[in-house]
C-alpha positions as CSV (number, residue, x, y, z in Angstrom):
1,X,48.3,7.2,-30.1
2,X,45.1,6.7,-32.0
3,X,44.6,3.1,-31.1
4,X,44.1,3.4,-27.4
5,X,41.2,5.9,-27.9
6,X,39.7,3.6,-30.5
7,X,40.0,0.6,-28.1
8,X,38.4,2.6,-25.3
9,X,35.6,3.7,-27.5
10,X,34.9,0.1,-28.6
11,X,34.9,-1.1,-25.0
12,X,32.4,1.6,-24.0
13,X,30.1,0.7,-26.9
14,X,30.2,-3.0,-26.2
15,X,29.5,-2.5,-22.5
16,X,26.5,-0.1,-23.2
17,X,25.0,-2.7,-25.6
18,X,25.3,-5.4,-23.0
19,X,22.9,-3.5,-20.8
20,X,20.1,-3.7,-23.3
21,X,19.3,-7.4,-22.6
22,X,15.6,-7.9,-21.8
23,X,14.3,-9.9,-18.9
24,X,11.6,-12.5,-19.1
25,X,8.7,-10.9,-17.2
26,X,6.2,-13.4,-18.4
27,X,6.1,-15.0,-14.9
28,X,4.3,-12.0,-13.4
29,X,0.6,-12.6,-12.5
30,X,-1.7,-10.6,-14.7
31,X,-3.2,-8.9,-11.7
32,X,0.2,-7.4,-10.9
33,X,0.6,-5.7,-14.2
34,X,-3.1,-4.8,-14.8
35,X,-3.6,-1.0,-14.2
36,X,-7.2,0.4,-14.5
37,X,-5.7,3.9,-15.0
38,X,-4.2,2.9,-18.4
39,X,-5.7,3.7,-21.7
40,X,-7.4,0.3,-22.0
41,X,-11.1,0.9,-22.7
42,X,-12.4,-2.4,-21.2
43,X,-10.6,-1.9,-17.8
44,X,-12.7,-3.3,-15.0
45,X,-11.4,-2.1,-11.6
46,X,-14.1,-4.0,-9.8
47,X,-12.1,-7.2,-10.5
48,X,-9.0,-5.9,-8.7
49,X,-8.0,-7.0,-5.1
50,X,-8.7,-4.5,-2.3
51,X,-6.6,-4.4,0.8
52,X,-8.6,-3.4,3.9
53,X,-6.7,-3.0,7.2
54,X,-8.5,-3.3,10.6
55,X,-6.5,-0.2,11.7
56,X,-4.0,2.1,9.9
57,X,-2.4,3.3,13.1
58,X,-1.1,1.8,16.3
59,X,0.0,3.6,19.4
60,X,2.4,1.6,21.7
61,X,1.9,4.2,24.4
62,X,4.7,4.8,26.9
63,X,7.7,2.6,26.5
64,X,11.2,2.5,28.1
65,X,14.1,3.5,25.8
66,X,15.6,0.3,24.5
67,X,12.4,-1.7,24.4
68,X,11.6,-3.5,21.2
69,X,7.8,-3.7,20.5
70,X,5.8,-5.4,17.8
71,X,2.2,-5.0,16.5
72,X,0.4,-7.2,14.0
73,X,-1.7,-5.1,11.5
74,X,-4.5,-7.4,10.3
75,X,-5.9,-6.9,6.8
76,X,-8.4,-8.6,4.5
77,X,-8.6,-8.9,0.8
78,X,-12.1,-7.5,0.1
79,X,-11.6,-7.5,-3.6
80,X,-12.3,-10.1,-6.3
81,X,-8.8,-11.4,-7.2
82,X,-5.6,-12.4,-5.4
83,X,-3.8,-9.7,-3.4
84,X,0.0,-9.6,-3.6
85,X,2.2,-7.5,-1.4
86,X,5.1,-6.6,-3.5
87,X,7.1,-4.7,-0.9
88,X,7.0,-3.0,2.5
89,X,9.3,-0.2,3.4
90,X,9.7,1.9,6.6
91,X,10.5,5.6,7.2
92,X,13.3,4.6,9.6
93,X,15.8,1.7,10.1
94,X,14.4,1.3,13.6
95,X,11.2,-0.1,12.2
96,X,11.1,-3.4,10.4
97,X,8.2,-5.5,9.0
98,X,7.4,-9.1,8.3
99,X,4.7,-10.4,6.0
100,X,3.8,-13.4,3.9
101,X,4.9,-13.4,0.3
102,X,2.0,-15.7,-0.6
103,X,-1.1,-14.3,-2.4
104,X,-4.1,-13.5,-0.2
105,X,-7.2,-14.9,-1.8
106,X,-10.5,-12.9,-1.9
107,X,-12.1,-12.9,1.5
108,X,-9.0,-14.2,3.3
109,X,-7.1,-12.4,6.0
110,X,-3.4,-11.6,6.3
111,X,-1.1,-10.1,8.9
112,X,1.8,-7.6,8.5
113,X,4.0,-7.4,11.6
114,X,5.7,-4.2,12.4
115,X,8.5,-4.1,15.0
116,X,9.9,-0.8,16.4
117,X,13.2,-0.7,18.3
118,X,13.4,2.3,20.6
119,X,17.1,2.1,21.2
120,X,18.7,5.6,21.1
121,X,15.3,7.3,20.7
122,X,13.5,9.6,23.1
123,X,10.3,11.5,23.3
124,X,7.3,11.1,20.9
125,X,8.1,9.0,17.9
126,X,5.9,8.4,14.8
127,X,7.1,6.0,12.1
128,X,5.4,5.1,8.9
129,X,5.4,1.8,6.9
130,X,4.5,1.9,3.2
131,X,2.8,-1.2,1.8
132,X,2.9,-1.7,-2.0
133,X,0.4,-4.1,-3.5
134,X,-1.3,-5.0,-6.7
135,X,-4.5,-3.3,-5.4
136,X,-5.7,0.1,-6.7
137,X,-4.5,2.4,-5.2
138,X,-1.3,0.3,-4.9
139,X,0.2,2.2,-1.9
140,X,-1.1,2.1,1.7
141,X,0.6,3.8,4.7
142,X,0.5,2.4,8.2
143,X,1.7,4.4,11.3
144,X,3.2,3.3,14.6
145,X,3.7,5.7,17.5
146,X,5.3,5.6,20.9
147,X,6.3,8.0,23.7
148,X,9.8,6.9,24.7
149,X,10.9,7.6,28.3
150,X,14.5,7.4,29.4
151,X,14.9,5.4,32.6
152,X,16.3,7.1,35.6
153,X,19.8,5.9,36.6
């Protein structure tokens, strides 16, 4: 009766030790891991990328329920190093985004497309898209709005 418990204990110990393997993160760009809010004394936030959007919000106006509409948010890297978008997430599954995974060099422009599907929605809708980058601050929120009307049958 003692052996099964010992065996279970050994299996649990071995599986927990297997999770301690470290990943090789040496391939990350230094801009991605540089944080001016750290305790480093020589932090120079003026060397970071800066994401500047032409607009933070877009109103699609009145649309018919079931329409799928897209807007391209234009942005520029106004900082001094390459801008990387690490992820984009939306507040709802009805809103999806598309963006380039390539770095945006200082002074260059980029586009982030946001598509809203009004299927099953009605009335005023406001959805947010959160953009995570290597800029400081690293989070930027965009908003799309629409007034959805149900067609008469």
